[in-house]
Backbone as CSV, one residue per row, in Angstrom:
resi,resn,N_x,N_y,N_z,CA_x,CA_y,CA_z,C_x,C_y,C_z
1,MET,-51.024,26.447,-43.178,-50.414,27.201,-41.940,-51.200,28.236,-41.314
2,LYS,-51.509,28.292,-40.074,-52.203,29.390,-39.359,-51.810,30.947,-39.882
3,GLU,-52.450,31.760,-39.905,-52.270,33.175,-39.884,-51.363,33.612,-38.946
4,THR,-51.626,33.364,-37.876,-50.616,33.721,-36.491,-49.225,33.203,-36.542
5,GLU,-49.030,32.173,-37.295,-47.429,31.685,-37.438,-46.917,32.658,-38.435
6,THR,-47.792,33.332,-39.343,-46.836,33.803,-40.401,-46.713,35.660,-40.204
7,ASN,-47.823,35.942,-39.374,-47.945,37.333,-39.073,-47.356,37.736,-37.586
8,PRO,-46.095,38.334,-37.435,-45.682,38.511,-36.285,-46.391,39.408,-35.351
9,ALA,-46.806,40.545,-36.343,-47.870,41.599,-35.545,-49.243,40.911,-34.965
10,LEU,-49.887,40.005,-35.925,-50.683,39.469,-35.158,-50.459,38.598,-33.883
11,ALA,-49.654,37.907,-34.164,-49.003,36.975,-32.685,-48.994,37.991,-31.521
12,ALA,-48.241,38.783,-31.796,-48.095,39.614,-30.676,-49.257,40.102,-30.055
13,ARG,-50.132,40.852,-30.769,-51.446,41.260,-30.315,-52.128,40.091,-29.544
14,ARG,-51.878,38.901,-30.085,-52.637,37.663,-29.257,-52.071,37.438,-28.057
15,LYS,-50.875,37.740,-27.979,-50.100,37.466,-26.656,-50.384,38.516,-25.707
16,PHE,-51.115,39.305,-26.045,-51.266,40.961,-25.308,-51.765,40.640,-23.925
17,LEU,-52.768,39.804,-23.681,-53.549,39.791,-22.441,-52.471,38.764,-21.633
18,SER,-51.907,37.977,-22.250,-51.164,37.187,-21.045,-49.858,38.031,-20.866
19,LYS,-49.427,39.128,-21.699,-48.425,39.896,-21.330,-48.953,41.029,-20.310
20,LEU,-50.288,41.333,-20.152,-50.684,42.446,-19.831,-50.782,41.996,-18.098
21,GLY,-50.712,40.631,-17.726,-50.840,40.192,-16.327,-49.588,40.307,-15.779
22,ARG,-48.618,40.123,-16.534,-47.096,40.519,-16.042,-46.885,41.751,-15.934
23,ALA,-47.465,42.473,-16.821,-47.015,44.063,-17.038,-47.666,44.751,-15.998
24,VAL,-48.610,44.389,-15.309,-49.275,45.245,-14.318,-48.466,45.955,-12.982
25,THR,-47.479,45.101,-13.035,-46.572,45.838,-11.913,-46.034,47.132,-12.445
26,TYR,-45.837,47.367,-13.666,-45.121,48.166,-14.177,-46.140,49.454,-14.955
27,ALA,-47.489,49.012,-14.709,-48.607,49.795,-15.400,-48.936,51.107,-14.596
28,GLY,-48.505,51.221,-13.359,-48.522,52.316,-12.314,-48.159,53.684,-13.205
29,ALA,-47.112,53.517,-14.070,-46.705,54.816,-14.599,-47.756,55.311,-15.629
30,VAL,-48.746,54.098,-15.915,-49.470,54.682,-17.069,-51.259,55.222,-16.318
31,VAL,-51.396,54.106,-15.441,-52.756,54.633,-15.131,-52.734,55.691,-14.177
32,GLY,-53.838,56.538,-14.228,-53.795,57.942,-13.460,-52.976,58.758,-13.814
33,ALA,-52.066,58.481,-15.156,-51.065,59.606,-15.680,-52.090,60.896,-15.970
34,GLY,-51.457,62.014,-16.156,-51.840,63.215,-16.324,-51.849,63.582,-18.064
35,THR,-51.792,64.582,-18.415,-51.556,64.875,-19.696,-50.138,64.570,-20.186
36,LEU,-50.071,64.081,-21.576,-49.067,63.550,-22.111,-47.904,64.665,-21.861
37,GLY,-46.645,64.170,-21.217,-45.339,65.092,-21.144,-45.639,65.916,-19.928
38,THR,-46.602,65.958,-19.211,-46.500,67.003,-18.233,-46.651,66.317,-16.651
39,ALA,-46.887,64.959,-16.624,-46.923,64.474,-15.398,-45.374,64.709,-14.665
40,GLN,-45.978,64.752,-13.260,-44.723,65.114,-12.545,-44.068,63.956,-11.717
41,ASN,-44.690,62.819,-11.859,-44.071,61.654,-11.037,-44.094,60.541,-11.772
42,THR,-43.204,60.551,-12.821,-43.007,58.979,-13.630,-42.376,58.131,-12.818
43,ALA,-43.482,56.728,-12.758,-42.570,55.822,-11.728,-41.598,55.204,-12.391
44,ALA,-40.638,54.839,-11.396,-39.334,54.271,-12.229,-39.805,52.657,-11.919
45,LYS,-39.063,51.922,-12.721,-39.252,50.409,-12.396,-38.446,49.909,-11.523
46,SER,-38.925,49.006,-10.663,-38.622,48.525,-9.481,-37.385,47.437,-9.940
47,GLY,-36.190,47.782,-8.802,-35.360,46.578,-9.054,-35.701,45.173,-8.534
48,PRO,-34.802,44.458,-8.187,-35.340,42.819,-7.845,-35.728,42.972,-6.482
49,GLY,-36.343,42.069,-6.351,-37.290,42.114,-4.844,-36.367,41.533,-3.651
50,ALA,-36.604,40.153,-3.544,-36.231,39.478,-2.490,-34.529,39.537,-2.115
51,GLY,-34.028,39.398,-3.268,-32.420,39.056,-3.193,-31.748,40.510,-2.603
52,GLY,-32.308,41.471,-2.263,-31.829,42.848,-2.139,-30.543,43.143,-3.006
53,GLY,-29.928,42.798,-4.008,-29.093,43.213,-4.759,-29.254,44.227,-5.710
54,SER,-28.247,44.788,-6.348,-28.564,45.653,-7.164,-28.795,45.484,-8.580
55,PHE,-29.381,46.538,-9.283,-29.784,46.080,-10.752,-29.027,47.290,-11.485
56,PRO,-28.870,47.136,-12.763,-29.061,45.773,-13.428,-28.075,44.814,-13.024
57,THR,-26.959,45.038,-12.554,-25.859,44.191,-12.071,-25.544,44.216,-10.731
58,LYS,-24.819,43.224,-10.109,-24.577,43.180,-8.760,-23.480,44.178,-8.236
59,ASP,-22.794,44.698,-9.309,-21.646,46.028,-8.847,-22.185,47.351,-9.258
60,TYR,-23.589,47.375,-9.622,-23.937,48.817,-9.938,-25.194,48.638,-9.086
61,ASP,-25.308,50.110,-8.630,-26.679,50.405,-7.896,-27.255,51.889,-8.673
62,TRP,-28.378,51.618,-9.284,-28.964,52.755,-9.905,-29.511,53.923,-9.168
63,THR,-29.356,53.678,-7.841,-29.869,54.634,-6.972,-28.859,55.631,-6.658
64,LYS,-27.682,55.532,-7.003,-26.590,56.449,-6.784,-25.980,57.454,-7.882
65,HIS,-26.859,57.248,-8.869,-26.400,58.057,-10.085,-27.839,58.803,-10.850
66,ARG,-27.366,59.789,-11.542,-28.538,60.588,-12.505,-27.426,60.925,-13.859
67,TRP,-27.719,60.241,-14.471,-27.069,60.435,-15.737,-27.730,61.547,-16.525
68,GLY,-26.419,62.106,-17.147,-27.152,63.390,-18.323,-26.124,63.228,-19.516
69,TYR,-26.236,63.883,-20.192,-25.968,64.000,-21.695,-25.650,65.401,-22.098
70,GLY,-24.523,65.919,-22.782,-24.330,66.982,-23.465,-23.852,67.036,-24.968
71,VAL,-24.198,68.035,-25.541,-23.826,68.425,-27.004,-23.449,69.672,-27.376
72,ASP,-22.032,69.471,-28.048,-21.444,70.671,-28.189,-21.660,71.099,-29.730
73,ALA,-22.594,71.621,-30.273,-22.975,72.050,-31.765,-21.517,72.806,-32.251
74,THR,-20.984,73.696,-31.499,-20.148,74.307,-32.420,-18.522,73.267,-32.523
75,LYS,-18.773,72.249,-32.097,-17.369,71.127,-32.063,-17.972,70.339,-33.345
76,CYS,-19.135,70.002,-33.585,-19.435,68.655,-34.464,-19.110,68.994,-35.863
77,ILE,-18.140,67.915,-36.527,-17.734,68.134,-37.818,-18.801,67.401,-38.720
78,GLY,-19.583,66.948,-38.393,-20.744,65.942,-39.640,-20.138,64.842,-40.147
79,CYS,-19.047,64.070,-39.113,-18.327,63.053,-39.580,-19.322,61.734,-39.330
80,LEU,-20.193,61.762,-38.850,-21.230,60.632,-38.753,-20.360,59.295,-38.030
81,ARG,-19.320,59.493,-37.563,-18.878,58.211,-36.962,-19.807,57.636,-35.746
82,CYS,-20.178,58.510,-35.261,-21.182,58.266,-33.981,-22.412,57.681,-34.334
83,VAL,-22.886,57.860,-35.497,-24.017,57.005,-35.936,-23.898,55.598,-36.485
84,GLU,-22.334,55.342,-37.119,-21.980,54.363,-37.516,-21.590,53.279,-36.148
85,ALA,-20.874,53.967,-35.122,-20.559,53.383,-33.892,-21.929,52.699,-32.980
86,CYS,-22.755,53.647,-33.217,-24.066,53.461,-32.440,-24.675,52.002,-33.145
87,LYS,-24.641,51.928,-34.286,-25.485,51.049,-34.932,-24.499,49.612,-34.835
88,ARG,-23.281,49.774,-34.874,-22.720,48.459,-34.568,-22.639,48.086,-33.160
89,GLU,-22.791,48.958,-32.140,-22.760,48.627,-30.970,-24.165,47.865,-30.268
90,ASN,-25.149,48.754,-31.073,-26.432,48.069,-30.486,-27.278,47.646,-31.459
91,ASP,-26.665,46.756,-32.619,-27.385,46.063,-33.465,-28.564,46.815,-34.166
92,VAL,-28.425,47.974,-34.583,-29.330,49.006,-35.161,-29.358,48.166,-36.670
93,PRO,-30.746,48.270,-37.123,-30.792,47.794,-38.646,-30.024,48.737,-39.502
94,GLY,-29.028,47.935,-40.286,-28.276,48.596,-41.188,-28.854,49.234,-42.602
95,THR,-29.712,50.246,-42.070,-30.438,51.026,-43.230,-30.363,52.717,-42.669
96,ALA,-30.313,53.383,-43.712,-30.414,54.857,-43.243,-31.648,55.397,-42.776
97,HIS,-32.595,54.510,-42.602,-33.783,55.013,-42.031,-34.382,54.304,-40.733
98,HIS,-33.261,53.858,-40.121,-33.247,53.070,-38.535,-32.096,53.702,-37.863
99,PHE,-32.330,54.179,-36.818,-31.120,54.847,-36.008,-31.599,55.331,-34.607
100,ARG,-30.540,55.153,-33.705,-30.784,55.491,-32.176,-30.403,56.897,-31.977
101,THR,-29.374,57.409,-32.982,-28.919,58.759,-32.806,-28.317,59.193,-34.244
102,TRP,-28.950,60.457,-34.728,-28.375,60.904,-35.759,-27.833,62.421,-35.985
103,VAL,-27.566,62.889,-37.040,-26.960,64.187,-37.156,-27.658,65.230,-37.852
104,GLU,-28.075,66.232,-37.871,-28.777,67.010,-38.945,-27.698,68.248,-39.183
105,ARG,-27.807,68.512,-40.498,-27.137,69.650,-40.981,-28.174,70.910,-41.283
106,TYR,-27.475,71.929,-40.941,-28.188,73.181,-40.997,-27.467,74.263,-41.769
107,VAL,-27.775,74.650,-42.970,-26.976,75.362,-43.811,-27.826,76.702,-44.087
108,TYR,-27.311,78.025,-44.095,-27.963,79.246,-44.037,-27.297,79.863,-45.536
109,LEU,-28.020,80.085,-46.677,-27.304,80.685,-47.565,-27.747,81.974,-47.824
110,GLU,-26.446,82.487,-48.267,-26.686,84.200,-48.521,-28.098,84.875,-48.713
111,GLY,-28.699,85.515,-48.251,-29.920,86.496,-48.664,-31.180,85.526,-48.429
112,GLU,-30.969,84.145,-47.317,-32.172,83.357,-47.136,-32.047,83.585,-45.523
113,THR,-33.263,83.537,-44.847,-33.518,83.546,-43.464,-33.734,82.463,-42.678
114,LYS,-34.153,81.249,-43.261,-34.377,80.021,-43.139,-33.492,79.088,-43.548
115,PRO,-33.001,77.864,-42.630,-31.934,77.131,-43.037,-32.397,75.935,-43.682
116,HIS,-31.616,75.120,-44.581,-31.680,74.221,-45.317,-31.608,72.872,-44.445
117,ILE,-32.313,72.164,-44.196,-31.953,71.006,-43.138,-31.960,69.553,-43.790
118,ASP,-30.851,68.933,-43.493,-30.930,67.477,-44.188,-30.066,66.626,-43.301
119,SER,-30.300,65.263,-43.278,-29.687,64.321,-42.570,-29.011,63.193,-43.016
120,HIS,-28.513,62.353,-42.415,-27.797,61.246,-43.319,-28.974,60.244,-44.064
121,HIS,-30.260,60.247,-43.709,-31.119,59.791,-44.345,-31.761,60.182,-45.410
122,ASP,-31.098,61.622,-45.854,-31.891,62.267,-47.240,-31.302,61.650,-48.324
123,PRO,-32.087,61.538,-49.310,-31.665,60.452,-50.503,-30.464,60.843,-51.342
124,VAL,-30.197,62.195,-51.170,-28.955,62.780,-51.764,-27.839,62.464,-51.141
125,ASN,-27.850,62.412,-49.615,-26.738,61.746,-49.201,-26.372,60.201,-48.957
126,ILE,-27.688,59.725,-49.153,-27.400,58.348,-49.466,-26.685,58.097,-50.622
127,SER,-27.113,58.609,-51.731,-26.352,58.454,-53.062,-24.988,58.947,-53.223
128,ALA,-24.753,60.001,-52.258,-23.325,60.330,-51.995,-22.278,59.250,-51.397
129,SER,-22.919,58.434,-50.544,-22.306,57.286,-49.662,-22.067,56.193,-50.504
130,GLY,-23.078,55.846,-51.120,-22.959,54.726,-51.974,-23.752,53.622,-51.618
131,SER,-23.991,53.612,-50.142,-24.606,52.550,-49.548,-25.580,53.121,-48.196
132,GLU,-26.479,52.549,-47.972,-27.170,52.810,-46.694,-26.642,52.439,-45.497
133,LYS,-25.687,51.724,-45.464,-24.770,50.967,-44.390,-23.672,52.181,-44.138
134,GLU,-23.371,53.122,-44.921,-22.426,54.007,-44.576,-22.727,55.416,-44.997
135,TYR,-22.197,56.374,-43.950,-23.034,57.803,-44.164,-22.103,58.811,-44.199
136,ARG,-22.447,59.771,-45.270,-21.957,60.792,-45.477,-22.526,61.968,-45.825
137,PHE,-22.346,63.144,-45.758,-23.077,64.529,-46.100,-22.519,64.873,-47.551
138,ALA,-23.393,64.644,-48.431,-23.167,65.065,-49.943,-22.630,66.648,-50.034
139,ASN,-21.612,66.769,-50.832,-21.050,68.131,-51.014,-22.083,69.054,-51.792
140,ARG,-23.458,69.179,-51.530,-24.481,69.856,-52.621,-24.192,71.246,-52.163
141,TYR,-23.522,72.163,-51.562,-23.531,73.442,-51.535,-22.217,73.850,-51.805
142,LYS,-21.306,73.293,-52.644,-20.014,73.598,-52.986,-20.254,74.739,-54.098
143,ASP,-21.157,75.023,-54.920,-21.166,75.877,-55.722,-22.293,77.140,-55.132
144,ALA,-22.714,77.129,-53.899,-23.719,78.105,-53.189,-22.881,79.020,-52.272
145,LYS,-23.524,80.002,-52.053,-22.903,81.067,-51.281,-23.506,80.707,-49.967
146,VAL,-22.638,80.224,-49.030,-23.342,79.867,-47.683,-22.747,80.884,-46.860
147,ASP,-23.583,81.478,-46.036,-23.513,82.120,-44.967,-23.032,81.809,-43.678
148,LYS,-23.784,80.521,-43.282,-23.352,79.644,-42.058,-23.972,78.441,-42.096
149,ALA,-23.012,77.501,-41.850,-23.493,76.177,-41.526,-23.093,75.547,-40.188
150,PHE,-23.580,74.301,-39.842,-23.162,73.774,-38.648,-24.157,72.156,-38.651
151,PHE,-23.549,71.467,-37.718,-24.253,69.971,-37.486,-24.879,70.070,-36.214
152,VAL,-25.863,69.192,-36.054,-26.633,68.927,-34.760,-26.935,67.575,-34.599
153,PRO,-26.039,66.959,-33.698,-26.273,65.362,-33.116,-27.638,65.768,-32.378
154,LYS,-28.369,64.476,-32.721,-29.709,64.308,-31.723,-29.754,62.903,-31.352
155,LEU,-30.540,62.488,-30.423,-30.534,61.256,-29.670,-31.872,61.215,-28.942
156,CYS,-32.248,60.304,-28.407,-33.180,60.308,-27.231,-32.978,61.213,-26.082
157,ASN,-33.873,62.163,-25.522,-33.523,62.999,-24.748,-33.759,62.697,-23.191
158,HIS,-34.195,61.299,-22.882,-34.248,60.703,-21.641,-34.737,61.644,-20.756
159,CYS,-35.716,61.830,-21.048,-36.674,63.067,-20.357,-37.038,62.767,-18.922
160,THR,-37.060,63.899,-17.973,-37.712,63.949,-16.950,-38.981,63.187,-16.935
161,HIS,-39.703,63.902,-17.439,-41.488,63.380,-17.683,-41.761,62.853,-19.261
162,PRO,-41.189,61.801,-19.460,-41.190,61.254,-20.802,-42.681,60.886,-21.378
163,ALA,-43.026,61.661,-22.361,-44.348,61.171,-23.141,-44.538,59.550,-23.354
164,CYS,-43.423,59.310,-23.871,-43.501,57.850,-23.962,-43.739,56.811,-23.067
165,VAL,-43.528,56.953,-21.869,-43.707,56.370,-20.824,-45.133,56.526,-20.334
166,GLN,-45.806,57.607,-20.434,-47.274,58.109,-20.167,-48.105,57.102,-20.917
167,CYS,-47.775,56.991,-22.537,-48.524,56.427,-23.369,-48.294,54.924,-23.497
168,CYS,-47.280,54.158,-22.956,-47.072,52.889,-23.092,-48.373,51.946,-22.354
169,PRO,-48.839,51.254,-23.181,-50.070,50.558,-22.337,-49.889,49.375,-21.582
170,THR,-48.441,48.816,-21.813,-48.014,47.281,-21.150,-46.776,47.796,-20.019
171,GLY,-46.463,49.149,-19.980,-44.876,49.566,-19.250,-43.856,48.792,-19.708
172,ALA,-43.808,48.793,-20.751,-42.660,47.910,-21.706,-41.744,49.377,-21.444
173,THR,-42.109,50.428,-22.050,-41.140,51.672,-21.698,-41.254,52.188,-20.518
174,TYR,-40.105,52.337,-19.887,-40.266,52.915,-18.489,-39.110,53.638,-18.004
175,LYS,-39.134,54.519,-17.016,-37.742,55.462,-16.659,-37.122,54.827,-15.489
176,THR,-35.964,54.577,-15.478,-35.031,53.911,-14.335,-34.782,54.900,-13.189
177,LYS,-34.186,54.371,-12.292,-34.007,55.333,-11.008,-32.749,56.209,-11.384
178,ASP,-31.925,55.781,-12.184,-30.883,56.872,-12.578,-30.979,57.607,-13.576
179,GLY,-32.265,57.792,-14.115,-32.519,58.747,-15.091,-32.665,58.094,-16.583
180,ALA,-32.310,57.027,-16.754,-32.330,56.826,-18.260,-33.840,56.154,-18.618
181,VAL,-34.308,56.210,-19.991,-35.571,55.972,-20.282,-35.512,54.738,-21.064
182,LEU,-35.686,53.295,-20.705,-35.352,52.187,-21.761,-36.781,51.579,-21.786
183,ILE,-36.455,50.583,-22.955,-37.803,49.803,-23.412,-37.562,48.354,-23.039
184,ASP,-38.480,47.453,-22.125,-38.493,46.039,-22.169,-39.011,45.418,-23.317
185,HIS,-38.185,44.815,-23.899,-38.875,44.360,-25.384,-39.590,43.238,-25.135
186,LYS,-39.591,42.704,-23.970,-40.363,41.307,-23.398,-41.752,41.803,-23.326
187,TYR,-42.238,43.115,-23.200,-43.305,43.443,-22.839,-44.011,44.361,-24.016
188,CYS,-42.880,44.685,-24.996,-43.448,45.491,-26.040,-44.467,44.767,-27.116
189,ILE,-45.606,45.128,-27.346,-46.478,44.560,-28.357,-46.627,45.232,-29.586
190,GLY,-45.376,46.097,-29.669,-45.376,46.656,-31.053,-46.556,47.720,-31.540
191,CYS,-46.967,48.360,-30.584,-48.268,49.105,-30.916,-47.747,50.639,-31.449
192,ALA,-46.295,50.771,-31.199,-45.741,52.002,-31.731,-46.362,53.276,-31.190
193,TYR,-47.124,53.132,-30.092,-47.608,54.630,-29.655,-46.612,55.398,-28.943
194,CYS,-45.490,54.894,-28.755,-44.317,55.740,-27.908,-43.567,56.425,-29.284
195,VAL,-43.418,55.441,-30.516,-43.218,56.300,-31.234,-43.799,57.665,-31.984
196,GLN,-45.103,57.505,-31.764,-45.805,58.781,-31.966,-45.774,59.563,-31.082
197,ALA,-45.854,59.314,-29.885,-45.858,60.325,-28.715,-44.535,61.013,-28.394
198,CYS,-43.421,60.758,-29.017,-42.166,61.178,-28.684,-42.431,62.610,-29.768
199,PRO,-42.124,63.740,-29.147,-41.742,64.896,-29.605,-40.570,65.183,-30.562
200,TYR,-39.578,64.312,-30.134,-38.304,64.487,-30.765,-38.257,63.840,-31.879
201,GLY,-38.922,62.782,-32.298,-38.715,61.888,-33.337,-37.472,60.859,-32.864
202,ALA,-37.576,60.623,-31.769,-36.039,59.659,-31.499,-36.435,58.570,-31.469
203,ARG,-37.615,57.858,-31.916,-37.729,56.324,-31.914,-38.047,55.724,-32.957
204,TYR,-38.015,54.568,-33.248,-38.427,53.944,-34.630,-38.907,52.551,-34.335
205,PHE,-39.686,52.064,-35.232,-40.241,50.661,-35.123,-39.208,49.741,-35.969
206,ASN,-38.814,48.661,-35.292,-38.067,47.668,-35.770,-38.874,46.809,-36.346
207,HIS,-39.378,46.677,-37.833,-40.299,45.752,-38.239,-39.690,44.035,-38.208
208,GLU,-38.414,43.666,-37.915,-37.951,42.546,-37.866,-38.314,42.017,-36.883
209,LYS,-38.122,42.860,-35.916,-38.542,42.368,-34.441,-39.802,42.754,-33.793
210,GLN,-40.374,43.472,-34.443,-41.755,43.842,-33.901,-41.894,44.706,-32.894
211,VAL,-40.978,45.469,-32.466,-40.955,46.195,-31.341,-40.373,47.657,-31.458
212,SER,-40.740,48.553,-30.812,-39.821,49.712,-30.802,-38.513,50.059,-30.439
213,ASP,-37.810,50.672,-30.588,-36.357,50.830,-30.172,-35.971,52.210,-30.188
214,LYS,-35.024,52.685,-29.395,-34.291,54.044,-29.498,-33.067,53.934,-28.780
215,CYS,-32.468,55.134,-28.481,-31.271,55.189,-27.779,-31.525,54.829,-26.393
216,THR,-30.640,54.055,-25.907,-30.634,53.684,-24.551,-29.355,54.623,-23.770
217,TRP,-28.734,55.205,-24.239,-27.111,55.917,-23.721,-26.264,54.707,-23.505
218,CYS,-26.510,53.384,-24.160,-25.677,52.416,-24.179,-25.674,52.147,-22.799
219,TYR,-26.844,51.708,-22.388,-27.108,51.243,-20.941,-26.104,50.139,-20.356
220,HIS,-25.961,49.299,-21.319,-25.231,48.113,-21.077,-23.720,48.339,-20.675
221,ARG,-23.189,49.370,-21.122,-21.932,50.091,-21.015,-21.704,50.920,-19.738
222,ILE,-22.660,51.891,-19.497,-22.558,53.016,-18.541,-22.825,52.603,-17.124
223,THR,-23.476,51.403,-17.176,-23.666,50.657,-15.861,-22.299,49.593,-15.449
224,LYS,-21.428,49.685,-16.610,-20.330,48.889,-16.295,-18.957,50.015,-16.168
225,GLY,-19.299,51.309,-16.099,-18.226,52.340,-16.034,-17.862,52.682,-17.220
226,LEU,-18.269,52.445,-18.493,-18.015,52.838,-19.759,-18.661,54.169,-20.301
227,GLN,-18.340,54.458,-21.427,-18.952,55.595,-22.008,-19.883,55.105,-23.257
228,PRO,-20.760,55.969,-23.301,-21.668,55.357,-24.758,-20.669,55.391,-25.955
229,ALA,-21.372,54.469,-26.723,-20.198,54.185,-28.023,-20.036,55.638,-28.772
230,CYS,-21.414,56.359,-28.914,-21.219,57.540,-29.580,-20.202,58.794,-28.924
231,VAL,-20.366,58.673,-27.802,-19.155,59.415,-26.993,-17.835,59.349,-27.324
232,GLU,-17.573,58.078,-27.047,-16.307,57.369,-26.748,-15.542,57.411,-28.358
233,ILE,-16.568,57.432,-29.497,-15.718,57.547,-31.014,-15.806,58.861,-31.605
234,CYS,-16.219,59.926,-30.782,-16.414,61.308,-31.367,-15.055,61.605,-31.193
235,PRO,-14.538,62.478,-32.530,-12.979,62.590,-32.700,-12.908,64.054,-32.205
236,VAL,-14.021,64.688,-31.775,-13.769,66.271,-31.553,-14.378,66.575,-30.081
237,GLY,-14.810,65.624,-29.412,-15.378,65.820,-28.160,-16.688,66.601,-28.099
238,ALA,-17.541,66.505,-29.293,-18.704,67.297,-29.111,-19.866,66.410,-28.328
239,ARG,-19.816,65.331,-27.933,-20.748,64.708,-27.139,-19.872,64.584,-26.041
240,VAL,-20.805,64.773,-24.653,-20.530,64.573,-23.273,-21.473,63.856,-22.607
241,PHE,-20.854,62.827,-21.710,-21.809,62.123,-20.833,-21.099,61.897,-19.640
242,GLY,-22.269,62.014,-18.610,-21.662,61.794,-16.856,-22.883,61.724,-16.111
243,ASP,-22.461,61.651,-14.920,-23.230,61.545,-13.557,-23.552,62.950,-13.344
244,LEU,-24.628,63.329,-13.168,-25.225,64.748,-12.797,-25.065,64.843,-11.135
245,GLU,-24.948,63.383,-10.579,-24.741,63.500,-9.155,-23.544,63.849,-8.672
246,ASP,-22.353,63.726,-9.819,-20.756,63.952,-9.386,-20.786,65.353,-9.943
247,LYS,-20.398,66.160,-9.127,-20.264,67.793,-9.338,-19.112,68.050,-10.276
248,GLN,-18.117,66.936,-10.464,-17.004,67.170,-11.000,-16.964,66.242,-12.503
249,SER,-18.033,65.831,-12.842,-17.969,65.000,-13.762,-17.970,65.570,-14.990
250,PRO,-17.588,65.116,-16.317,-17.748,66.186,-17.805,-18.909,66.744,-17.981
251,ILE,-20.369,66.119,-17.497,-21.558,66.505,-17.737,-21.734,67.560,-16.769
252,SER,-21.527,67.458,-15.784,-22.081,68.671,-14.669,-20.948,69.595,-14.837
253,GLN,-19.634,69.460,-15.403,-19.147,70.895,-15.720,-19.670,71.253,-16.934
254,PHE,-19.997,70.737,-17.779,-20.507,71.210,-19.128,-21.809,71.942,-18.733
255,VAL,-22.651,71.398,-17.981,-23.683,72.269,-17.706,-23.758,73.610,-16.888
256,ARG,-22.621,73.517,-16.110,-22.278,74.585,-15.283,-21.386,75.575,-15.781
257,ASN,-20.374,75.203,-16.701,-19.976,76.168,-17.257,-20.211,76.657,-18.768
258,ASN,-21.472,76.236,-19.268,-22.038,76.990,-20.444,-23.343,77.140,-20.290
259,ARG,-23.725,78.071,-21.007,-25.031,78.626,-21.273,-25.913,77.227,-22.183
260,VAL,-26.405,76.454,-21.565,-27.023,75.177,-22.127,-28.427,75.376,-22.359
261,ARG,-29.081,74.893,-23.459,-30.547,74.659,-23.733,-31.044,73.393,-24.070
262,VAL,-32.345,73.263,-23.773,-33.036,71.782,-24.271,-33.526,71.940,-25.254
263,LEU,-34.182,70.867,-26.178,-35.059,71.051,-27.300,-36.414,70.956,-26.860
264,LYS,-37.199,71.677,-27.229,-38.701,72.021,-26.986,-38.896,71.794,-25.817
265,PRO,-38.493,72.733,-24.977,-38.709,72.796,-23.532,-40.371,73.019,-23.411
266,GLU,-41.196,73.541,-24.304,-42.443,73.834,-24.024,-43.171,72.708,-24.161
267,SER,-42.990,71.535,-24.335,-43.311,70.157,-24.592,-43.469,69.735,-23.146
268,GLY,-42.992,69.909,-22.106,-43.146,69.699,-20.786,-42.261,68.348,-20.374
269,ASN,-41.658,67.826,-21.031,-40.783,66.394,-21.076,-39.591,66.704,-20.305
270,ALA,-39.083,68.070,-20.210,-37.737,68.153,-19.209,-36.678,67.141,-19.799
271,PRO,-36.182,67.514,-20.909,-35.092,66.360,-21.427,-33.966,66.612,-20.610
272,ASN,-32.887,65.539,-20.712,-31.721,65.663,-19.800,-30.549,65.609,-21.063
273,VAL,-30.811,66.059,-22.346,-29.667,66.322,-23.050,-29.758,67.707,-23.294
274,PHE,-28.480,68.588,-22.965,-28.121,69.706,-22.874,-27.283,70.049,-23.975
275,TYR,-27.608,71.366,-24.740,-27.144,71.516,-26.050,-26.414,72.968,-25.691
276,VAL,-25.130,73.225,-26.332,-24.596,74.182,-26.354,-24.249,74.800,-27.974
277,GLY,-24.303,76.114,-28.214,-24.243,76.435,-29.565,-25.487,76.256,-30.698
278,LEU,-26.457,76.242,-30.231,-27.997,75.899,-31.082,-28.308,77.164,-31.648
279,ASP,-28.532,77.251,-32.681,-29.379,78.486,-33.431,-30.823,78.429,-33.099
280,LYS,-31.272,79.504,-33.413,-32.632,79.681,-32.795,-33.827,78.637,-33.604
281,ASP,-33.369,78.467,-34.796,-34.184,77.620,-35.744,-33.939,75.924,-35.608
282,VAL,-33.229,75.801,-34.450,-33.189,74.151,-34.350,-33.822,73.801,-33.375
283,ILE,-34.975,72.830,-33.579,-36.082,72.421,-32.812,-35.786,70.690,-32.758
């Protein structure tokens, strides 16, 4: 049997040149781009051509929306229902090391100035849950003197100036006209440059499918008027989503009525996930 038949990565590379011709339409976001994360005009992927219809469905016009996401860290209880709901909704591999969204725990012990940080993929937490398909935080601090503790949900920031779009050699990663950053797996060659370029660690490589993957804000849901799965499942309302073009939407009110911040603003990516209640040590 030929090597290309048993090595998906090699087969993908051999298809690169044929894919490159089809990807040239989208390569404008890469050619001539400036420094990673600082380009001011990231090209949005074009909608359908001759038909004049909307994209991605006939009932949805992506030029009339600008999506945004909010996280209230003061409300999150670390139940990890959001992680499990995301995996079910988006067919994310059922291991603790592949995820589109995750939750970090920050614990400050008495007499210490730096937090102890862990997440669901920590070996101690995996052992506590008994399975890589179920997620729990181990009660590892039950005998410690805890000064302060909180949870921080994280996900793709769907940046205004995304570094992942700038480094993609085929245009597989692209920014939509409504603000989401997506991956077209038909054009992804599995180079994982975007995984390395993301300053937030929000992407992973799917070895089974030989493509990069990440949070899409459940794009297949929001374009039908539904909420992302993680927002819908949250029992305490720690996650907020909506249209920033609508001044009365939940996310517009969240941003307007709170002192929000974004992660790593110095990166120049301009995230569109806004946080409330973050400690200075959260990055």
